[in-house]
N, CA, C and O atoms as a printed pandas DataFrame, in Angstrom:
     atom_number atom_name residue_name chain_id  residue_number  x_coord  y_coord  z_coord
0              1         N          UNK        A               1  -46.631   96.847  -84.956
1              2        CA          UNK        A               1  -46.651   95.943  -86.097
2              3         C          UNK        A               1  -46.574   96.764  -87.380
3              4         O          UNK        A               1  -47.262   97.775  -87.521
4              5         N          UNK        A               2  -45.766   96.341  -88.277
5              6        CA          UNK        A               2  -45.512   97.125  -89.487
6              7         C          UNK        A               2  -46.510   96.850  -90.612
7              8         O          UNK        A               2  -46.233   96.068  -91.521
8              9         N          UNK        A               3  -47.673   97.499  -90.542
9             10        CA          UNK        A               3  -48.664   97.347  -91.607
10            11         C          UNK        A               3  -48.658   98.583  -92.490
11            12         O          UNK        A               3  -48.518   99.709  -92.012
12            13         N          UNK        A               4  -48.813   98.352  -93.794
13            14        CA          UNK        A               4  -48.933   99.440  -94.758
14            15         C          UNK        A               4  -50.091   99.094  -95.685
15            16         O          UNK        A               4  -50.513   97.941  -95.768
16            17         N          UNK        A               5  -50.596  100.103  -96.379
17            18        CA          UNK        A               5  -51.624   99.861  -97.389
18            19         C          UNK        A               5  -51.124  100.426  -98.712
19            20         O          UNK        A               5  -50.335  101.369  -98.760
20            21         N          UNK        A               6  -51.621   99.806  -99.794
21            22        CA          UNK        A               6  -51.142  100.192 -101.116
22            23         C          UNK        A               6  -52.155   99.719 -102.156
23            24         O          UNK        A               6  -52.747   98.648 -102.027
24            25         N          UNK        A               7  -52.338  100.539 -103.185
25            26        CA          UNK        A               7  -53.188  100.086 -104.295
26            27         C          UNK        A               7  -52.493   98.942 -105.005
27            28         O          UNK        A               7  -51.280   98.973 -105.214
28            29         N          UNK        A               8  -53.256   97.947 -105.371
29            30        CA          UNK        A               8  -52.678   96.788 -106.041
30            31         C          UNK        A               8  -52.105   97.160 -107.409
31            32         O          UNK        A               8  -51.290   96.423 -107.963
32            33         N          UNK        A               9  -52.525   98.289 -107.949
33            34        CA          UNK        A               9  -52.046   98.736 -109.256
34            35         C          UNK        A               9  -50.651   99.361 -109.184
35            36         O          UNK        A               9  -50.011   99.546 -110.219
36            37         N          UNK        A              10  -50.171   99.688 -107.986
37            38        CA          UNK        A              10  -48.825  100.227 -107.816
38            39         C          UNK        A              10  -47.808   99.095 -107.965
39            40         O          UNK        A              10  -48.112   97.934 -107.694
40            41         N          UNK        A              11  -46.627   99.444 -108.389
41            42        CA          UNK        A              11  -45.583   98.439 -108.592
42            43         C          UNK        A              11  -45.184   97.786 -107.272
43            44         O          UNK        A              11  -45.020   98.478 -106.267
44            45         N          UNK        A              12  -45.027   96.470 -107.260
45            46        CA          UNK        A              12  -44.528   95.789 -106.063
46            47         C          UNK        A              12  -43.100   96.243 -105.746
47            48         O          UNK        A              12  -42.306   96.530 -106.641
48            49         N          UNK        A              13  -42.803   96.300 -104.453
49            50        CA          UNK        A              13  -41.464   96.675 -104.000
50            51         C          UNK        A              13  -41.018   95.678 -102.937
51            52         O          UNK        A              13  -41.845   95.088 -102.241
52            53         N          UNK        A              14  -39.717   95.496 -102.818
53            54        CA          UNK        A              14  -39.199   94.584 -101.800
54            55         C          UNK        A              14  -39.625   95.019 -100.401
55            56         O          UNK        A              14  -39.862   94.180  -99.532
56            57         N          UNK        A              15  -39.723   96.335 -100.183
57            58        CA          UNK        A              15  -40.103   96.863  -98.869
58            59         C          UNK        A              15  -41.543   96.517  -98.490
59            60         O          UNK        A              15  -41.927   96.674  -97.331
60            61         N          UNK        A              16  -42.348   96.047  -99.453
61            62        CA          UNK        A              16  -43.740   95.664  -99.160
62            63         C          UNK        A              16  -43.801   94.511  -98.165
63            64         O          UNK        A              16  -44.782   94.379  -97.432
64            65         N          UNK        A              17  -42.788   93.693  -98.130
65            66        CA          UNK        A              17  -42.834   92.512  -97.264
66            67         C          UNK        A              17  -43.885   91.543  -97.777
67            68         O          UNK        A              17  -43.950   91.266  -98.975
68            69         N          UNK        A              18  -44.702   91.032  -96.875
69            70        CA          UNK        A              18  -45.776   90.114  -97.244
70            71         C          UNK        A              18  -46.901   90.921  -97.887
71            72         O          UNK        A              18  -47.402   91.876  -97.293
72            73         N          UNK        A              19  -47.294   90.539  -99.091
73            74        CA          UNK        A              19  -48.325   91.275  -99.849
74            75         C          UNK        A              19  -49.630   90.483  -99.802
75            76         O          UNK        A              19  -49.702   89.345 -100.264
76            77         N          UNK        A              20  -50.671   91.121  -99.225
77            78        CA          UNK        A              20  -51.952   90.446  -99.041
78            79         C          UNK        A              20  -53.067   91.290  -99.656
79            80         O          UNK        A              20  -53.268   92.445  -99.281
80            81         N          UNK        A              21  -53.783   90.698 -100.601
81            82        CA          UNK        A              21  -54.955   91.355 -101.172
82            83         C          UNK        A              21  -56.097   91.227 -100.177
83            84         O          UNK        A              21  -56.411   90.126  -99.726
84            85         N          UNK        A              22  -56.722   92.357  -99.831
85            86        CA          UNK        A              22  -57.793   92.350  -98.827
86            87         C          UNK        A              22  -59.137   92.766  -99.439
87            88         O          UNK        A              22  -59.984   93.329  -98.745
88            89         N          UNK        A              23  -59.334   92.495 -100.718
89            90        CA          UNK        A              23  -60.596   92.740 -101.416
90            91         C          UNK        A              23  -61.296   91.408 -101.661
91            92         O          UNK        A              23  -60.643   90.377 -101.824
92            93         N          UNK        A              24  -62.622   91.432 -101.686
93            94        CA          UNK        A              24  -63.381   90.216 -102.015
94            95         C          UNK        A              24  -63.313   89.911 -103.505
95            96         O          UNK        A              24  -63.332   88.749 -103.910
96            97         N          UNK        A              25  -63.235   90.951 -104.309
97            98        CA          UNK        A              25  -63.234   90.792 -105.759
98            99         C          UNK        A              25  -61.826   90.996 -106.302
99           100         O          UNK        A              25  -61.086   91.860 -105.834
100          101         N          UNK        A              26  -61.468   90.190 -107.296
101          102        CA          UNK        A              26  -60.163   90.362 -107.921
102          103         C          UNK        A              26  -60.170   91.673 -108.714
103          104         O          UNK        A              26  -61.112   91.931 -109.463
104          105         N          UNK        A              27  -59.134   92.503 -108.560
105          106        CA          UNK        A              27  -59.097   93.793 -109.266
106          107         C          UNK        A              27  -58.961   93.633 -110.775
107          108         O          UNK        A              27  -58.223   92.777 -111.264
108          109         N          UNK        A              28  -59.680   94.467 -111.492
109          110        CA          UNK        A              28  -59.658   94.404 -112.957
110          111         C          UNK        A              28  -58.276   94.743 -113.496
111          112         O          UNK        A              28  -57.585   95.628 -112.990
112          113         N          UNK        A              29  -57.899   94.019 -114.529
113          114        CA          UNK        A              29  -56.678   94.333 -115.256
114          115         C          UNK        A              29  -55.383   93.962 -114.560
115          116         O          UNK        A              29  -54.312   94.367 -115.011
116          117         N          UNK        A              30  -55.447   93.207 -113.481
117          118        CA          UNK        A              30  -54.231   92.810 -112.766
118          119         C          UNK        A              30  -54.073   91.300 -112.886
119          120         O          UNK        A              30  -54.943   90.534 -112.471
120          121         N          UNK        A              31  -52.948   90.888 -113.460
121          122        CA          UNK        A              31  -52.689   89.455 -113.551
122          123         C          UNK        A              31  -52.156   88.960 -112.213
123          124         O          UNK        A              31  -51.616   89.733 -111.422
124          125         N          UNK        A              32  -52.311   87.688 -111.976
125          126        CA          UNK        A              32  -51.805   87.111 -110.724
126          127         C          UNK        A              32  -50.283   87.250 -110.653
127          128         O          UNK        A              32  -49.728   87.459 -109.575
128          129         N          UNK        A              33  -49.615   87.135 -111.794
129          130        CA          UNK        A              33  -48.158   87.271 -111.803
130          131         C          UNK        A              33  -47.741   88.697 -111.448
131          132         O          UNK        A              33  -46.805   88.895 -110.673
132          133         N          UNK        A              34  -48.429   89.683 -112.007
133          134        CA          UNK        A              34  -48.080   91.084 -111.732
134          135         C          UNK        A              34  -48.396   91.468 -110.291
135          136         O          UNK        A              34  -47.713   92.313 -109.711
136          137         N          UNK        A              35  -49.406   90.866 -109.717
137          138        CA          UNK        A              35  -49.818   91.207 -108.352
138          139         C          UNK        A              35  -48.780   90.780 -107.320
139          140         O          UNK        A              35  -48.636   91.420 -106.279
140          141         N          UNK        A              36  -48.062   89.707 -107.605
141          142        CA          UNK        A              36  -47.052   89.171 -106.676
142          143         C          UNK        A              36  -47.601   89.046 -105.253
143          144         O          UNK        A              36  -47.026   89.574 -104.301
144          145         N          UNK        A              37  -48.707   88.347 -105.132
145          146        CA          UNK        A              37  -49.373   88.176 -103.837
146          147         C          UNK        A              37  -48.770   87.027 -103.047
147          148         O          UNK        A              37  -48.319   86.026 -103.603
148          149         N          UNK        A              38  -48.779   87.204 -101.738
149          150        CA          UNK        A              38  -48.453   86.110 -100.838
150          151         C          UNK        A              38  -49.727   85.467 -100.308
151          152         O          UNK        A              38  -49.728   84.305  -99.903
152          153         N          UNK        A              39  -50.813   86.238 -100.315
153          154        CA          UNK        A              39  -52.087   85.729  -99.804
154          155         C          UNK        A              39  -53.212   86.604 -100.337
155          156         O          UNK        A              39  -53.003   87.762 -100.698
156          157         N          UNK        A              40  -54.416   86.023 -100.377
157          158        CA          UNK        A              40  -55.614   86.768 -100.736
158          159         C          UNK        A              40  -56.638   86.459  -99.656
159          160         O          UNK        A              40  -57.181   85.355  -99.613
160          161         N          UNK        A              41  -56.903   87.422  -98.788
161          162        CA          UNK        A              41  -57.839   87.238  -97.677
162          163         C          UNK        A              41  -59.171   87.900  -98.013
163          164         O          UNK        A              41  -59.471   88.994  -97.535
164          165         N          UNK        A              42  -59.957   87.230  -98.833
165          166        CA          UNK        A              42  -61.263   87.759  -99.232
166          167         C          UNK        A              42  -62.156   88.012  -98.032
167          168         O          UNK        A              42  -62.892   88.997  -97.988
168          169         N          UNK        A              43  -62.084   87.115  -97.060
169          170        CA          UNK        A              43  -63.021   87.144  -95.935
170          171         C          UNK        A              43  -62.751   88.270  -94.940
171          172         O          UNK        A              43  -63.562   88.491  -94.040
172          173         N          UNK        A              44  -61.626   88.995  -95.077
173          174        CA          UNK        A              44  -61.352   90.123  -94.191
174          175         C          UNK        A              44  -61.984   91.404  -94.758
175          176         O          UNK        A              44  -62.097   92.407  -94.054
176          177         N          UNK        A              45  -62.387   91.365  -96.005
177          178        CA          UNK        A              45  -63.018   92.527  -96.648
178          179         C          UNK        A              45  -64.435   92.723  -96.108
179          180         O          UNK        A              45  -65.010   91.804  -95.526
180          181         N          UNK        A              46  -64.995   93.915  -96.300
181          182        CA          UNK        A              46  -66.389   94.140  -95.885
182          183         C          UNK        A              46  -67.333   93.176  -96.599
183          184         O          UNK        A              46  -67.054   92.722  -97.709
184          185         N          UNK        A              47  -68.443   92.874  -95.951
185          186        CA          UNK        A              47  -69.439   92.023  -96.594
186          187         C          UNK        A              47  -69.916   92.695  -97.880
187          188         O          UNK        A              47  -69.856   93.919  -98.001
188          189         N          UNK        A              48  -70.387   91.902  -98.832
189          190        CA          UNK        A              48  -70.900   92.507 -100.070
190          191         C          UNK        A              48  -71.995   93.544  -99.802
191          192         O          UNK        A              48  -72.059   94.569 -100.482
192          193         N          UNK        A              49  -72.846   93.283  -98.824
193          194        CA          UNK        A              49  -73.929   94.222  -98.520
194          195         C          UNK        A              49  -73.374   95.567  -98.038
195          196         O          UNK        A              49  -73.840   96.624  -98.464
196          197         N          UNK        A              50  -72.388   95.520  -97.159
197          198        CA          UNK        A              50  -71.801   96.759  -96.650
198          199         C          UNK        A              50  -71.041   97.492  -97.754
199          200         O          UNK        A              50  -71.135   98.714  -97.868
200          201         N          UNK        A              51  -70.302   96.761  -98.550
201          202        CA          UNK        A              51  -69.546   97.370  -99.649
202          203         C          UNK        A              51  -70.477   98.069 -100.629
203          204         O          UNK        A              51  -70.197   99.183 -101.071
204          205         N          UNK        A              52  -71.582   97.416 -100.969
205          206        CA          UNK        A              52  -72.520   98.011 -101.911
206          207         C          UNK        A              52  -73.211   99.226 -101.306
207          208         O          UNK        A              52  -73.409  100.225 -101.998
208          209         N          UNK        A              53  -73.580   99.162 -100.030
209          210        CA          UNK        A              53  -74.211  100.306  -99.381
210          211         C          UNK        A              53  -73.257  101.507  -99.374
211          212         O          UNK        A              53  -73.664  102.630  -99.670
212          213         N          UNK        A              54  -71.999  101.264  -99.036
213          214        CA          UNK        A              54  -70.999  102.329  -98.957
214          215         C          UNK        A              54  -70.782  102.975 -100.326
215          216         O          UNK        A              54  -70.829  104.201 -100.437
216          217         N          UNK        A              55  -70.549  102.195 -101.346
217          218        CA          UNK        A              55  -70.361  102.711 -102.693
218          219         C          UNK        A              55  -69.231  103.718 -102.823
219          220         O          UNK        A              55  -69.212  104.496 -103.777
220          221         N          UNK        A              56  -68.296  103.723 -101.894
221          222        CA          UNK        A              56  -67.156  104.656 -101.873
222          223         C          UNK        A              56  -67.607  106.111 -101.879
223          224         O          UNK        A              56  -66.960  106.970 -102.477
224          225         N          UNK        A              57  -68.721  106.377 -101.210
225          226        CA          UNK        A              57  -69.234  107.745 -101.092
226          227         C          UNK        A              57  -68.673  108.373  -99.820
227          228         O          UNK        A              57  -68.874  107.861  -98.718
228          229         N          UNK        A              58  -67.977  109.473  -99.988
229          230        CA          UNK        A              58  -67.275  110.132  -98.880
230          231         C          UNK        A              58  -68.209  110.446  -97.713
231          232         O          UNK        A              58  -67.815  110.317  -96.554
232          233         N          UNK        A              59  -69.422  110.849  -98.005
233          234        CA          UNK        A              59  -70.358  111.218  -96.929
234          235         C          UNK        A              59  -70.801  110.008  -96.101
235          236         O          UNK        A              59  -71.360  110.178  -95.017
236          237         N          UNK        A              60  -70.564  108.809  -96.587
237          238        CA          UNK        A              60  -70.929  107.603  -95.850
238          239         C          UNK        A              60  -69.730  106.960  -95.140
239          240         O          UNK        A              60  -69.890  105.948  -94.458
240          241         N          UNK        A              61  -68.543  107.533  -95.293
241          242        CA          UNK        A              61  -67.344  106.871  -94.793
242          243         C          UNK        A              61  -67.341  106.689  -93.279
243          244         O          UNK        A              61  -66.940  105.630  -92.797
244          245         N          UNK        A              62  -67.771  107.679  -92.522
245          246        CA          UNK        A              62  -67.771  107.552  -91.053
246          247         C          UNK        A              62  -68.670  106.395  -90.609
247          248         O          UNK        A              62  -68.284  105.604  -89.748
248          249         N          UNK        A              63  -69.845  106.296  -91.184
249          250        CA          UNK        A              63  -70.758  105.196  -90.839
250          251         C          UNK        A              63  -70.225  103.866  -91.365
251          252         O          UNK        A              63  -70.342  102.838  -90.699
252          253         N          UNK        A              64  -69.638  103.890  -92.563
253          254        CA          UNK        A              64  -69.014  102.685  -93.102
254          255         C          UNK        A              64  -67.928  102.185  -92.150
255          256         O          UNK        A              64  -67.847  100.991  -91.860
256          257         N          UNK        A              65  -67.095  103.110  -91.667
257          258        CA          UNK        A              65  -66.016  102.744  -90.744
258          259         C          UNK        A              65  -66.599  102.060  -89.507
259          260         O          UNK        A              65  -66.094  101.023  -89.079
260          261         N          UNK        A              66  -67.641  102.625  -88.940
261          262        CA          UNK        A              66  -68.259  102.056  -87.747
262          263         C          UNK        A              66  -68.776  100.645  -88.027
263          264         O          UNK        A              66  -68.539   99.728  -87.240
264          265         N          UNK        A              67  -69.476  100.473  -89.137
265          266        CA          UNK        A              67  -70.044   99.162  -89.479
266          267         C          UNK        A              67  -68.964   98.136  -89.806
267          268         O          UNK        A              67  -69.058   96.974  -89.410
268          269         N          UNK        A              68  -67.943   98.573  -90.529
269          270        CA          UNK        A              68  -66.874   97.640  -90.894
270          271         C          UNK        A              68  -66.070   97.244  -89.658
271          272         O          UNK        A              68  -65.688   96.081  -89.531
272          273         N          UNK        A              69  -65.808   98.165  -88.759
273          274        CA          UNK        A              69  -65.114   97.817  -87.512
274          275         C          UNK        A              69  -65.916   96.779  -86.726
275          276         O          UNK        A              69  -65.339   95.881  -86.113
276          277         N          UNK        A              70  -67.248   96.902  -86.743
277          278        CA          UNK        A              70  -68.095   95.916  -86.064
278          279         C          UNK        A              70  -67.952   94.547  -86.734
279          280         O          UNK        A              70  -67.896   93.526  -86.049
280          281         N          UNK        A              71  -67.894   94.522  -88.062
281          282        CA          UNK        A              71  -67.686   93.252  -88.764
282          283         C          UNK        A              71  -66.325   92.660  -88.413
283          284         O          UNK        A              71  -66.206   91.455  -88.195
284          285         N          UNK        A              72  -65.313   93.497  -88.359
285          286        CA          UNK        A              72  -63.963   93.018  -88.068
286          287         C          UNK        A              72  -63.828   92.465  -86.657
287          288         O          UNK        A              72  -63.011   91.577  -86.415
288          289         N          UNK        A              73  -64.610   92.976  -85.737
289          290        CA          UNK        A              73  -64.505   92.558  -84.334
290          291         C          UNK        A              73  -64.683   91.043  -84.184
291          292         O          UNK        A              73  -64.100   90.441  -83.282
292          293         N          UNK        A              74  -65.459   90.440  -85.035
293          294        CA          UNK        A              74  -65.685   89.008  -84.936
294          295         C          UNK        A              74  -64.932   88.190  -85.977
295          296         O          UNK        A              74  -65.211   87.003  -86.147
296          297         N          UNK        A              75  -63.987   88.805  -86.670
297          298        CA          UNK        A              75  -63.310   88.116  -87.769
298          299         C          UNK        A              75  -62.009   87.473  -87.293
299          300         O          UNK        A              75  -61.094   88.180  -86.870
300          301         N          UNK        A              76  -61.912   86.143  -87.355
301          302        CA          UNK        A              76  -60.704   85.457  -86.889
302          303         C          UNK        A              76  -59.456   85.766  -87.724
303          304         O          UNK        A              76  -58.340   85.526  -87.265
304          305         N          UNK        A              77  -59.625   86.286  -88.926
305          306        CA          UNK        A              77  -58.463   86.596  -89.754
306          307         C          UNK        A              77  -57.651   87.765  -89.207
307          308         O          UNK        A              77  -56.488   87.934  -89.573
308          309         N          UNK        A              78  -58.252   88.573  -88.337
309          310        CA          UNK        A              78  -57.484   89.665  -87.711
310          311         C          UNK        A              78  -56.285   89.099  -86.960
311          312         O          UNK        A              78  -55.177   89.626  -87.063
312          313         N          UNK        A              79  -56.503   88.041  -86.215
313          314        CA          UNK        A              79  -55.416   87.411  -85.477
314          315         C          UNK        A              79  -54.336   86.890  -86.408
315          316         O          UNK        A              79  -53.147   87.006  -86.111
316          317         N          UNK        A              80  -54.739   86.322  -87.522
317          318        CA          UNK        A              80  -53.772   85.820  -88.502
318          319         C          UNK        A              80  -52.938   86.962  -89.076
319          320         O          UNK        A              80  -51.727   86.830  -89.248
320          321         N          UNK        A              81  -53.600   88.090  -89.372
321          322        CA          UNK        A              81  -52.862   89.248  -89.877
322          323         C          UNK        A              81  -51.891   89.784  -88.832
323          324         O          UNK        A              81  -50.752   90.122  -89.156
324          325         N          UNK        A              82  -52.333   89.862  -87.590
325          326        CA          UNK        A              82  -51.455   90.350  -86.516
326          327         C          UNK        A              82  -50.219   89.453  -86.371
327          328         O          UNK        A              82  -49.109   89.943  -86.163
328          329         N          UNK        A              83  -50.422   88.158  -86.481
329          330        CA          UNK        A              83  -49.305   87.221  -86.403
330          331         C          UNK        A              83  -48.319   87.462  -87.540
331          332         O          UNK        A              83  -47.109   87.465  -87.316
332          333         N          UNK        A              84  -48.815   87.663  -88.745
333          334        CA          UNK        A              84  -47.938   87.949  -89.884
334          335         C          UNK        A              84  -47.160   89.241  -89.634
335          336         O          UNK        A              84  -45.981   89.339  -89.977
336          337         N          UNK        A              85  -47.828   90.235  -89.033
337          338        CA          UNK        A              85  -47.182   91.508  -88.757
338          339         C          UNK        A              85  -46.062   91.410  -87.738
339          340         O          UNK        A              85  -45.140   92.226  -87.752
340          341         N          UNK        A              86  -46.129   90.428  -86.858
341          342        CA          UNK        A              86  -45.074   90.243  -85.860
342          343         C          UNK        A              86  -43.776   89.748  -86.483
343          344         O          UNK        A              86  -42.710   89.848  -85.877
344          345         N          UNK        A              87  -43.873   89.214  -87.698
345          346        CA          UNK        A              87  -42.709   88.633  -88.353
346          347         C          UNK        A              87  -42.106   89.541  -89.417
347          348         O          UNK        A              87  -41.143   89.154  -90.079
348          349         N          UNK        A              88  -42.650   90.734  -89.594
349          350        CA          UNK        A              88  -42.100   91.659  -90.584
350          351         C          UNK        A              88  -43.174   92.500  -91.241
351          352         O          UNK        A              88  -44.336   92.486  -90.837
352          353         N          UNK        A              89  -42.764   93.225  -92.254
353          354        CA          UNK        A              89  -43.664   94.146  -92.958
354          355         C          UNK        A              89  -44.794   93.386  -93.656
355          356         O          UNK        A              89  -44.585   92.322  -94.239
356          357         N          UNK        A              90  -45.989   93.958  -93.580
357          358        CA          UNK        A              90  -47.163   93.415  -94.262
358          359         C          UNK        A              90  -47.828   94.566  -95.005
359          360         O          UNK        A              90  -48.135   95.598  -94.410
360          361         N          UNK        A              91  -48.048   94.390  -96.299
361          362        CA          UNK        A              91  -48.739   95.396  -97.096
362          363         C          UNK        A              91  -50.106   94.865  -97.477
363          364         O          UNK        A              91  -50.238   93.814  -98.104
364          365         N          UNK        A              92  -51.123   95.622  -97.081
365          366        CA          UNK        A              92  -52.513   95.293  -97.391
366          367         C          UNK        A              92  -52.854   95.949  -98.726
367          368         O          UNK        A              92  -52.807   97.173  -98.851
368          369         N          UNK        A              93  -53.191   95.147  -99.704
369          370        CA          UNK        A              93  -53.453   95.648 -101.050
370          371         C          UNK        A              93  -54.951   95.754 -101.302
371          372         O          UNK        A              93  -55.733   94.892 -100.901
372          373         N          UNK        A              94  -55.327   96.840 -101.979
373          374        CA          UNK        A              94  -56.743   97.097 -102.280
374          375         C          UNK        A              94  -56.852   97.652 -103.694
375          376         O          UNK        A              94  -55.864   98.113 -104.266
376          377         N          UNK        A              95  -58.042   97.606 -104.246
377          378        CA          UNK        A              95  -58.245   98.075 -105.610
378          379         C          UNK        A              95  -58.951   99.414 -105.732
379          380         O          UNK        A              95  -58.998   99.972 -106.829
380          381         N          UNK        A              96  -59.493   99.944 -104.667
381          382        CA          UNK        A              96  -60.264  101.197 -104.717
382          383         C          UNK        A              96  -59.421  102.349 -105.255
383          384         O          UNK        A              96  -58.197  102.350 -105.119
384          385         N          UNK        A              97  -60.082  103.327 -105.865
385          386        CA          UNK        A              97  -59.394  104.484 -106.435
386          387         C          UNK        A              97  -58.911  105.456 -105.365
387          388         O          UNK        A              97  -57.802  105.981 -105.455
388          389         N          UNK        A              98  -59.731  105.695 -104.364
389          390        CA          UNK        A              98  -59.417  106.712 -103.362
390          391         C          UNK        A              98  -58.502  106.132 -102.285
391          392         O          UNK        A              98  -58.874  105.166 -101.618
392          393         N          UNK        A              99  -57.307  106.709 -102.105
393          394        CA          UNK        A              99  -56.368  106.163 -101.120
394          395         C          UNK        A              99  -56.727  106.485  -99.668
395          396         O          UNK        A              99  -56.108  105.949  -98.748
396          397         N          UNK        A             100  -57.711  107.347  -99.451
397          398        CA          UNK        A             100  -58.069  107.734  -98.083
398          399         C          UNK        A             100  -59.447  107.261  -97.650
399          400         O          UNK        A             100  -59.738  107.195  -96.455
400          401         N          UNK        A             101  -60.288  106.936  -98.606
401          402        CA          UNK        A             101  -61.658  106.524  -98.294
402          403         C          UNK        A             101  -61.874  105.135  -98.869
403          404         O          UNK        A             101  -62.436  104.973  -99.952
404          405         N          UNK        A             102  -61.413  104.127  -98.117
405          406        CA          UNK        A             102  -61.576  102.744  -98.535
406          407         C          UNK        A             102  -61.439  101.841  -97.319
407          408         O          UNK        A             102  -61.018  102.290  -96.253
408          409         N          UNK        A             103  -61.785  100.596  -97.472
409          410        CA          UNK        A             103  -61.794   99.669  -96.336
410          411         C          UNK        A             103  -60.405   99.331  -95.821
411          412         O          UNK        A             103  -60.253   99.022  -94.639
412          413         N          UNK        A             104  -59.377   99.381  -96.681
413          414        CA          UNK        A             104  -58.019   99.064  -96.231
414          415         C          UNK        A             104  -57.529  100.080  -95.201
415          416         O          UNK        A             104  -56.764   99.729  -94.302
416          417         N          UNK        A             105  -57.961  101.331  -95.323
417          418        CA          UNK        A             105  -57.618  102.373  -94.339
418          419         C          UNK        A             105  -58.173  101.971  -92.965
419          420         O          UNK        A             105  -57.486  102.082  -91.950
420          421         N          UNK        A             106  -59.397  101.513  -92.952
421          422        CA          UNK        A             106  -60.042  101.099  -91.704
422          423         C          UNK        A             106  -59.354   99.857  -91.141
423          424         O          UNK        A             106  -59.068   99.791  -89.945
424          425         N          UNK        A             107  -59.093   98.892  -91.988
425          426        CA          UNK        A             107  -58.446   97.656  -91.552
426          427         C          UNK        A             107  -57.071   97.939  -90.948
427          428         O          UNK        A             107  -56.729   97.396  -89.897
428          429         N          UNK        A             108  -56.289   98.780  -91.607
429          430        CA          UNK        A             108  -54.962   99.124  -91.080
430          431         C          UNK        A             108  -55.075   99.808  -89.724
431          432         O          UNK        A             108  -54.309   99.508  -88.808
432          433         N          UNK        A             109  -56.026  100.726  -89.595
433          434        CA          UNK        A             109  -56.218  101.430  -88.318
434          435         C          UNK        A             109  -56.562  100.450  -87.195
435          436         O          UNK        A             109  -56.052  100.572  -86.081
436          437         N          UNK        A             110  -57.412   99.497  -87.488
437          438        CA          UNK        A             110  -57.786   98.477  -86.491
438          439         C          UNK        A             110  -56.557   97.644  -86.111
439          440         O          UNK        A             110  -56.336   97.373  -84.931
440          441         N          UNK        A             111  -55.772   97.243  -87.084
441          442        CA          UNK        A             111  -54.584   96.451  -86.818
442          443         C          UNK        A             111  -53.541   97.253  -86.023
443          444         O          UNK        A             111  -52.864   96.703  -85.154
444          445         N          UNK        A             112  -53.419   98.517  -86.317
445          446        CA          UNK        A             112  -52.425   99.361  -85.642
446          447         C          UNK        A             112  -52.809   99.701  -84.204
447          448         O          UNK        A             112  -51.939   99.859  -83.347
448          449         N          UNK        A             113  -54.102   99.813  -83.941
449          450        CA          UNK        A             113  -54.515  100.281  -82.608
450          451         C          UNK        A             113  -54.716   99.180  -81.587
451          452         O          UNK        A             113  -54.632   99.436  -80.386
452          453         N          UNK        A             114  -54.976   97.975  -82.028
453          454        CA          UNK        A             114  -55.247   96.878  -81.093
454          455         C          UNK        A             114  -54.215   95.782  -81.257
455          456         O          UNK        A             114  -54.290   95.002  -82.207
456          457         N          UNK        A             115  -53.248   95.706  -80.348
457          458        CA          UNK        A             115  -52.212   94.670  -80.482
458          459         C          UNK        A             115  -52.745   93.264  -80.297
459          460         O          UNK        A             115  -51.985   92.300  -80.383
């Protein structure tokens, strides 16, 4: 399944395919028109408690990944995302600064490894 991740602040491209925001909070400074979203799946993001505990601290990322994967295991939106991926490219958009230590990295890995 063709999933990609991208910061929502990057320019939209035709190759993005279906663009889905996977954050619970709307990113600062981004208008809905500029975002060019096809969907906003707030409920696929980590719970507020997990997000706040993580705080984007690199030393907590391994444990964050474990906890977030556990949350995703029971999330029905995973199936919806997989279905979208069967029909073409899907870009998961996130607002975090770090492109390697964020929840979208974990979400993409889960989507890529479990058909």
